[in-house]
N, C-alpha and C positions, 0 to 999 in steps of 0.2 A: 607495573609488574605484568609480565606476560602470563597468559593462562597456562597453568601446569598443574599436575597432580600434587596436592598437599597432603601431608601426613602428620599425625600427632603421635609423638613418641615419648615414653617415660624413660629417661636416661638412668644409668646406674647411680648417679649422684642425687637422684630424686627430682631433678628438673624435668618439667614437661615442656617439650618444644614443638613448635609448628615449623615444619621445614618442607622444602620442595622434595618430592619423592625421587626425582630424577637427577639431583645434584648433590654434591658434597659441599661442605663449607658451613658457614655460620647460620644458625637457625634464624628464621624470620621473626619469631617471637619466642619468649621463654617465660614460663610460670614456675613458681616454686611455692608449695604449700608446706607450712611448718608441721611438725608431728602433731601439735595441738589441733591445727586446722583439719588434718587428715582424720584425727580421732573424732572431732566434732562432725565431720562429713560422713562418718561411718564407712570409710573405704570408698566412697563415691567421688573422690577427688578427680579421677580421670573424666567422669561424666561432666563434672562442673567445669573442668578445663576445656572440654569440647564446647560447652555452651558459651564460655567466655570468649574463646577464639572465634566462634561463629558470630557472636554478637559484635565483636570488634570488626570483623570483615564486612558484616552487613552495614555497620555504621560508616565505614570508609566508603563503601559503594554509595550509600545514601548521600553522603556529603559530596561525593564526586558528581552525582546526578544533579544535586542542588546547585553546585557551582556551574555545571554546564548550562542549566536552565537560566541562571542569572547572567551568564555570558551571552546567551542567545537573546535575552531581553534588552541588551545594551544597544544603543543606537550606533550606527556605523561611523558617526562623527566623533566618537569618544577618543580623546588623546591622553595617553599615559606617558608621564616623564618624571 
């Protein structure tokens, strides 16, 4: 995924989406909180969504860095088929 401005938006249908700010089309991620969950979170569901999106993006980055390090540690004689 190329670097771009990301935005979190609550849609009229109640979905909270993460999307690129400079593009139209399908959201990258979608969250939906039930009314019960919103009530339990006392209206802080947007803050929770931001934390959830942020944690997910950090984990993807961490896994990518871990994979790169593992790839660097491999000998040049490794054959995959």
